[in-house]
C-alpha positions as CSV (number, residue, x, y, z in Angstrom):
1,H,-0.1,0.0,-0.3
2,S,1.0,3.2,-0.7
3,L,0.0,6.6,1.0
4,T,0.1,10.2,-0.2
5,Y,1.3,12.7,2.2
6,P,-0.1,14.5,4.1
7,V,-2.3,11.8,5.7
8,T,-4.6,13.6,8.0
9,V,-6.1,11.4,11.0
10,T,-9.3,13.0,12.6
11,A,-10.4,11.3,15.7
12,Q,-14.5,11.1,16.4
13,G,-16.3,10.3,19.1
14,A,-13.2,9.8,21.5
15,D,-9.6,11.0,22.1
16,I,-7.2,9.2,20.8
17,V,-3.2,9.0,21.1
18,L,-1.3,8.8,18.0
19,R,2.4,7.0,17.5
20,D,4.6,6.2,15.1
21,K,5.7,2.6,14.9
22,A,9.0,2.8,13.6
23,T,10.6,4.8,16.5
24,S,7.7,4.1,19.1
25,G,6.8,7.7,19.3
26,K,9.3,9.8,18.8
27,L,8.9,11.2,15.4
28,V,4.8,11.6,16.3
29,N,3.5,11.2,19.8
30,K,-0.1,13.3,19.7
31,V,-3.1,13.4,21.5
32,I,-5.8,14.2,19.2
33,R,-9.0,15.6,21.3
34,A,-12.6,14.4,19.7
35,G,-13.2,16.3,17.0
36,E,-10.1,17.4,16.3
37,A,-7.6,16.5,13.4
38,Y,-3.9,15.9,13.1
39,V,-1.8,16.3,9.5
40,I,1.0,14.1,9.3
41,S,3.4,15.1,6.6
42,N,6.6,13.0,7.1
43,N,6.4,10.9,4.8
44,G,9.2,8.6,6.7
45,I,6.5,7.7,8.6
46,E,5.0,4.4,7.5
47,A,2.8,3.4,9.9
48,V,1.0,4.6,13.2
49,V,-0.5,3.3,16.3
50,L,-3.7,4.4,17.7
51,G,-5.1,3.9,21.3
52,L,-7.7,5.4,23.1
53,F,-6.3,8.1,25.5
54,E,-6.6,8.1,28.8
55,K,-5.9,10.5,31.3
56,P,-4.8,10.0,35.0
57,M,-7.6,10.7,38.1
58,A,-5.0,11.9,40.2
59,Y,-0.9,13.2,39.8
60,E,1.0,10.0,39.3
61,L,5.1,9.6,39.4
62,S,5.9,5.9,38.7
63,Q,9.2,4.0,40.2
64,N,11.9,4.8,37.1
65,Y,13.2,1.2,35.0
66,P,15.2,0.0,34.7
67,N,16.7,0.2,38.5
68,P,19.4,0.2,38.9
69,F,20.4,1.3,35.5
70,N,23.5,2.2,33.2
71,P,23.6,4.5,31.7
72,S,20.3,5.8,31.2
73,T,17.2,4.9,32.9
74,T,13.1,6.1,32.4
75,I,10.5,7.8,34.3
76,K,6.7,7.7,33.7
77,F,4.1,10.0,35.4
78,G,0.5,11.1,34.5
79,V,-0.9,14.2,34.8
80,P,-4.7,14.7,35.0
81,E,-4.9,18.1,33.9
82,K,-2.8,21.1,32.0
83,A,0.1,21.9,34.5
84,E,3.9,23.2,34.5
85,V,5.8,19.7,35.2
86,S,9.3,19.8,36.0
87,I,11.7,16.0,36.2
88,V,15.3,17.6,38.7
89,V,17.4,14.9,39.8
90,F,19.2,15.3,43.2
91,N,22.4,13.5,44.8
92,H,22.4,11.5,48.1
93,L,23.0,15.1,49.5
94,G,20.1,17.1,48.4
95,Q,22.0,18.8,45.9
96,K,20.6,19.0,42.3
97,V,22.5,17.7,39.3
98,A,20.2,17.4,36.6
99,D,17.3,19.3,35.0
100,V,15.8,15.9,33.2
101,M,12.5,18.5,31.8
102,H,10.5,21.4,32.5
103,E,7.6,22.0,30.1
104,E,3.7,22.5,30.0
105,K,1.8,19.2,29.5
106,E,-1.6,18.8,29.0
107,A,-3.4,15.8,30.6
108,G,-1.8,12.2,30.6
109,Y,1.0,9.9,30.4
110,Y,4.7,10.6,29.9
111,T,8.1,8.7,30.0
112,V,11.1,10.6,30.0
113,N,14.7,9.5,29.5
114,W,17.3,10.5,31.9
115,N,21.1,9.7,30.7
116,A,23.1,9.2,33.6
117,T,26.8,8.8,31.5
118,N,28.4,11.6,33.0
119,Y,27.8,10.8,36.7
120,A,29.0,8.9,39.1
121,S,27.9,5.5,40.6
122,G,25.4,5.8,43.6
123,V,22.4,6.7,45.0
124,Y,19.5,9.7,43.5
125,Y,16.6,10.7,43.8
126,Y,14.4,12.1,41.2
127,K,11.6,14.9,42.0
128,L,8.2,15.4,39.9
129,T,6.7,18.9,40.6
130,A,3.3,19.8,39.0
131,G,1.4,22.7,39.8
132,K,0.7,22.2,43.9
133,F,2.1,18.6,43.2
134,N,5.3,17.1,44.4
135,A,6.6,13.7,44.4
136,V,10.2,12.0,45.4
137,K,11.5,9.0,44.1
138,K,14.9,7.0,44.7
139,L,17.0,5.3,41.6
140,I,20.3,3.6,41.6
141,L,23.1,4.3,39.3
142,M,25.9,1.3,38.9
143,K,28.6,1.8,36.3
C-alpha cells in the first residue's frame, strides 16, 4: 500500500493517542481530542499506532526502570490536568544535579529518559513537580 502525504487523522467520538510505530513515538506522539484532526506530513512515517487516550485521575510518579540502571533510565508520570511539569534529579546530599525536563504538559501519561553517562555510581533521587503536586523517588546508578 502506498500513502499520499500529507495524511490527516481525525478523532471522532473519543480522544486518541497517535504514535509512529518505527520509533515508538519519537517522531509522532500526539493526543488528538475528539473532533480534532492531526496532519502527518513526514513521508518517512510508514505506520502509526492508535490507542484510546486515558487521562490519569490523579498526579502519578512511577518508579524508574530499569533500576538499578546504567547509563540511562526511563521515568513515567501522569498528570490529570494541564500543568507546568518539572523533573529534577538530586544527589544523596540533596544537591540538584540534573534538570531532566521542564515544560507544560496536557493531561495524560508521559515518559522521559535520563542519561547519566556523566554521573558517578550511587543513589540519586528524582522529583516530579506539577502544579502544587510533588513526589520523590529513589534511583540507583550502577556503573
